[in-house]
ZAZA-847617 format. One line per field, with one value per residue (C-alpha): residue in three letters; chain; x, y, z. Coordinates in steps of 0.1 Angstrom, whole numbers, plus 5000, padded with zeros to 4 digits. Layout:
% residues N
residu [ALA;...];
chaine [A;...];
east [X;...];
north [Y;...];
up [Z;...];
END
This chain:
% residues 77
residu [MET;MET;GLU;VAL;SER;TRP;LYS;SER;VAL;PHE;LEU;ASP;THR;LYS;ALA;ILE;SER;HIS;ILE;VAL;GLU;GLN;GLU;ILE;ILE;THR;TYR;THR;ALA;ILE;ASN;GLY;PHE;LYS;GLN;SER;ILE;ARG;GLY;TYR;LYS;ARG;GLY;LYS;VAL;LYS;THR;ASN;LEU;VAL;ARG;TYR;PHE;THR;GLY;THR;PHE;LYS;ARG;LEU;MET;ASP;ARG;THR;TYR;LEU;GLU;LEU;PRO;LEU;GLU;VAL;PHE;SER;ASN;ASN;ASN];
chaine [A;A;A;A;A;A;A;A;A;A;A;A;A;A;A;A;A;A;A;A;A;A;A;A;A;A;A;A;A;A;A;A;A;A;A;A;A;A;A;A;A;A;A;A;A;A;A;A;A;A;A;A;A;A;A;A;A;A;A;A;A;A;A;A;A;A;A;A;A;A;A;A;A;A;A;A;A];
east [5071;5087;5087;5050;5042;5062;5046;5012;5023;5035;5002;4980;4998;5004;4974;4984;5022;5023;5003;5017;5055;5074;5088;5052;5043;5074;5068;5032;5042;5067;5042;5016;5041;5049;5012;5007;5035;5019;4985;5001;5017;4984;4966;4944;4955;4927;4939;4976;5000;5002;4965;4964;4992;4975;4943;4963;4983;4952;4935;4966;4971;4935;4939;4971;4956;4926;4948;4966;4960;4937;4965;4982;4954;4953;4965;4983;5018];
north [5131;5097;5086;5094;5076;5045;5045;5045;5015;4997;5003;4994;4961;4950;4925;4909;4910;4873;4865;4890;4890;4921;4925;4928;4953;4974;4973;4983;5012;5025;5022;5040;5068;5073;5075;5100;5122;5121;5130;5159;5173;5171;5189;5159;5161;5179;5173;5166;5143;5117;5112;5109;5084;5064;5061;5052;5026;5010;5008;4991;4968;4957;4948;4929;4911;4900;4887;4863;4826;4808;4785;4814;4816;4779;4769;4737;4752];
up [5047;5039;5076;5079;5047;5057;5091;5074;5053;5084;5102;5073;5066;5102;5101;5068;5070;5078;5046;5021;5015;5026;4991;4976;5003;4996;4958;4963;4986;4960;4932;4954;4962;4925;4917;4945;4932;4898;4913;4932;4901;4882;4910;4921;4958;4977;5013;5018;5001;5030;5030;4993;4994;5021;5001;4970;4988;5004;4970;4955;4985;4984;4947;4954;4984;4963;4936;4959;4953;4977;4989;5007;5031;5041;5075;5063;5059];
END
């Protein structure tokens, strides 16, 4: 379960890993996993836990990505 979840995180963040720090990605993945476990315990998971985690992680990562300052995206590093 954990290997599949982490593989999902790796594949989902492959394109933005040079923009977003690995620490932020890891923190977001842990937070998403915690939320997925809570959702599983409450009976909100309709498919399987990995798919639910992937959707939760993508939602959290989108929010994190949109909150980044504009200077991060400039090419003048």
